[in-house]
C-alpha positions as CSV (number, residue, x, y, z in Angstrom):
1,M,-0.1,-0.3,0.0
2,T,1.4,3.3,-0.9
3,S,1.6,5.7,2.2
4,F,1.3,9.2,1.6
5,S,4.1,11.6,3.5
6,R,2.6,14.6,5.7
7,P,2.8,17.4,3.2
8,T,0.9,15.5,1.1
9,R,-2.1,14.1,3.4
10,H,-1.9,18.2,4.6
11,L,-2.4,19.3,0.5
12,A,-5.0,16.5,0.5
13,R,-7.4,17.6,3.1
14,R,-7.5,21.3,2.2
15,T,-8.4,20.4,-1.2
16,A,-11.2,18.1,0.6
17,T,-12.3,21.4,2.2
18,A,-12.7,23.4,-0.7
19,V,-14.6,21.2,-2.5
20,A,-17.2,20.8,-0.1
21,V,-17.5,24.5,0.4
22,A,-18.0,24.8,-2.9
23,G,-20.5,22.3,-3.4
24,T,-22.7,24.1,0.3
25,A,-22.2,27.5,-1.7
26,L,-23.7,25.9,-5.3
27,A,-26.4,24.1,-3.3
28,L,-27.5,27.3,-1.5
29,A,-27.2,29.5,-4.7
30,A,-29.8,26.8,-6.1
31,C,-31.9,27.2,-3.0
32,G,-31.9,31.1,-3.7
33,G,-32.9,31.0,-7.2
34,N,-36.1,28.8,-6.5
35,D,-37.2,31.1,-3.5
36,E,-37.0,34.1,-5.8
37,S,-38.6,32.0,-8.7
38,S,-41.4,31.2,-5.9
39,T,-41.4,34.9,-4.8
40,A,-42.5,36.0,-8.3
41,R,-44.7,33.6,-8.6
42,S,-46.4,34.5,-5.6
43,G,-46.2,37.7,-6.1
44,H,-48.2,37.6,-9.5
45,S,-50.5,35.2,-8.0
46,G,-51.1,38.3,-5.1
47,H,-51.4,40.3,-8.1
48,G,-54.3,38.7,-9.4
49,N,-56.2,38.4,-5.8
50,G,-55.6,42.2,-5.7
51,S,-52.0,43.1,-4.1
52,S,-50.0,45.7,-5.3
53,S,-47.9,45.4,-8.0
54,S,-45.5,47.5,-10.3
55,S,-47.1,46.4,-13.4
56,V,-49.9,48.8,-14.7
57,S,-52.9,47.0,-16.1
58,P,-53.5,48.0,-20.2
59,S,-57.1,48.8,-19.3
60,A,-56.0,51.5,-16.6
61,S,-55.0,54.1,-19.5
62,A,-57.9,53.3,-21.7
63,P,-60.4,56.1,-22.1
64,A,-63.6,56.1,-19.8
65,P,-66.7,55.0,-21.9
66,D,-68.2,58.0,-22.3
67,A,-65.1,60.1,-23.4
68,A,-65.6,58.3,-26.8
69,H,-67.0,60.8,-29.6
70,N,-67.5,61.6,-32.9
71,A,-68.3,64.7,-35.1
72,A,-72.0,63.9,-35.2
73,D,-71.8,64.0,-30.9
74,V,-70.2,67.4,-30.7
75,A,-72.9,69.0,-33.4
76,F,-75.4,67.5,-31.4
77,A,-74.3,69.2,-28.0
78,Q,-73.0,72.3,-29.7
79,G,-76.3,72.7,-31.6
80,M,-78.9,71.4,-28.6
81,I,-77.5,74.0,-26.1
82,P,-78.4,77.1,-27.7
83,H,-81.7,75.5,-29.1
84,H,-82.3,74.5,-25.3
85,R,-81.9,78.2,-24.1
86,Q,-84.1,79.4,-26.7
87,A,-86.7,77.0,-25.8
88,I,-86.3,78.6,-22.2
89,E,-86.4,81.9,-23.4
90,M,-89.5,81.5,-25.3
91,A,-90.9,79.6,-22.0
92,D,-90.2,82.2,-19.7
93,L,-91.8,84.6,-21.8
94,A,-94.8,82.5,-20.9
95,T,-94.9,83.3,-17.4
96,T,-95.5,87.2,-17.9
97,R,-97.3,87.1,-21.3
98,G,-99.3,84.3,-21.6
99,S,-103.0,83.6,-20.1
100,A,-103.9,80.2,-20.7
101,A,-103.0,77.7,-17.5
102,E,-101.9,74.8,-19.5
103,V,-99.3,77.1,-21.4
104,M,-97.9,78.2,-18.7
105,T,-97.4,74.5,-17.2
106,L,-96.6,73.2,-20.3
107,A,-93.7,76.0,-20.3
108,A,-92.5,75.5,-16.5
109,E,-92.0,71.6,-17.3
110,I,-90.0,72.4,-20.5
111,K,-87.5,74.7,-18.4
112,K,-87.5,71.9,-15.9
113,A,-86.3,69.5,-18.4
114,Q,-83.9,71.5,-20.5
115,D,-82.3,73.5,-18.3
116,P,-80.4,70.2,-16.5
117,E,-79.4,69.1,-20.1
118,I,-77.9,72.2,-21.3
119,Q,-75.4,71.6,-18.0
120,T,-74.9,67.9,-19.2
121,L,-74.6,68.8,-23.0
122,S,-72.0,71.5,-21.4
123,G,-70.0,69.2,-19.1
124,W,-69.7,66.8,-22.4
125,L,-67.8,69.3,-24.6
126,K,-65.9,70.2,-21.9
127,G,-64.8,66.9,-21.4
128,W,-64.3,66.6,-24.9
129,G,-61.9,69.5,-25.3
130,E,-64.5,71.3,-27.7
131,Q,-65.8,74.8,-27.1
132,V,-69.5,75.5,-25.6
133,P,-71.5,77.9,-27.1
134,A,-71.7,81.2,-25.6
135,D,-74.6,82.2,-23.8
136,G,-76.7,84.8,-25.1
137,A,-75.7,84.3,-28.7
138,D,-77.7,86.3,-31.1
139,H,-80.9,84.0,-32.9
140,S,-79.7,85.0,-36.5
141,G,-76.2,82.9,-36.0
142,H,-78.2,79.7,-35.4
143,T,-78.9,77.3,-38.2
144,M,-80.4,74.4,-36.4
145,S,-83.5,72.9,-37.4
146,G,-86.4,74.9,-35.6
147,M,-84.5,78.1,-34.1
148,M,-86.7,81.0,-34.3
149,G,-85.5,84.4,-36.0
150,E,-85.4,87.8,-34.5
151,D,-88.9,88.5,-36.2
152,D,-90.1,85.1,-34.5
153,M,-88.9,86.1,-30.8
154,S,-89.8,89.9,-31.3
155,T,-93.9,88.4,-32.3
156,L,-94.0,86.6,-29.0
157,E,-92.2,89.5,-27.0
158,D,-95.0,91.9,-28.2
159,A,-97.9,90.0,-27.7
160,S,-99.7,88.8,-24.4
161,G,-102.7,87.0,-23.6
162,A,-104.7,84.5,-25.8
163,A,-102.5,85.8,-28.6
164,F,-99.4,84.8,-26.9
165,D,-100.5,81.6,-25.9
166,T,-101.4,81.0,-29.7
167,A,-97.9,82.4,-31.3
168,F,-96.4,80.6,-28.1
169,L,-98.0,77.0,-29.0
170,K,-97.1,77.6,-33.1
171,L,-93.6,78.5,-32.5
172,M,-92.7,75.9,-29.9
173,V,-94.1,73.1,-32.1
174,K,-92.0,74.1,-34.5
175,H,-89.1,74.7,-32.0
176,H,-89.9,70.6,-30.5
177,E,-90.1,69.3,-34.2
178,G,-86.3,71.0,-35.1
179,A,-85.1,69.6,-32.0
180,V,-86.5,65.9,-32.6
181,T,-85.0,66.0,-35.9
182,M,-81.2,67.2,-34.2
183,A,-81.7,64.0,-31.8
184,R,-83.0,61.6,-34.7
185,T,-79.7,62.5,-36.7
186,E,-77.7,62.1,-33.3
187,Q,-79.5,58.7,-32.8
188,S,-78.5,57.3,-36.2
189,Q,-75.1,58.8,-36.3
190,G,-73.6,59.7,-33.0
191,A,-71.1,57.4,-31.3
192,N,-71.0,58.6,-27.6
193,Q,-73.6,56.2,-25.9
194,A,-75.1,58.9,-23.0
195,A,-75.7,61.5,-26.1
196,K,-77.3,59.1,-27.9
197,D,-79.6,58.0,-24.6
198,M,-80.2,61.9,-23.9
199,A,-81.6,61.9,-28.0
200,G,-83.8,59.2,-27.5
201,R,-85.2,60.6,-24.2
202,I,-85.6,64.3,-26.4
203,V,-87.4,62.4,-29.4
204,T,-89.7,60.7,-26.8
205,S,-90.5,63.9,-24.4
206,Q,-90.7,66.5,-27.1
207,S,-93.2,64.2,-29.6
208,A,-95.1,64.3,-26.8
209,E,-95.4,67.7,-26.1
210,I,-95.8,68.2,-30.1
211,T,-99.2,66.3,-29.5
212,R,-99.8,67.8,-26.4
213,M,-99.8,71.7,-28.0
214,K,-101.2,71.0,-31.1
215,G,-104.2,69.4,-29.1
216,L,-104.1,72.5,-27.2
217,L,-104.4,74.9,-30.7
218,D,-107.4,73.1,-32.1
219,R,-109.6,73.5,-29.3
């Protein structure tokens, strides 16, 4: 049997120790790698359960549904605002010049319904980065269907009593018919669902009011 000298045996022990230490280090590294993978998997699972994560969902930057709109939506909002404002101006005249209770009641209902819609339409335009029509604009500058001209408004302003009631009903029928036409255009061409829904309500409510006003005129 071959025997090793003392220096040789000492070198062999050092070599064995180094190998053992290296093996331990490798094992620990492998274990640590598995822990990181596990942590990553755990973190991903936690994100699915609602915990915080540095990743951002693609849907987080998507626009809100009501932000989607097209040119028809803008035209509807920008046209309906002055249209409603004029209807409210006409309704206000009924409180001081009208005589029939039915006419004054109708005028109050028109104002109550259309004033909030003006606020909603203005909010949409601001949210879309579009211009809100200026208040108090000249009637002659509008081309929307059913809008009254200066002569029509002067007729109302100069009338009173039964003559006012008749003129108001005739002009408001024409005004409502224009609004219904505009609303139907929005229903068929618009993209914003909230605007299309409002258009649907305008068609329903103002069509009913047209029937009601024509009934008053036929008395």
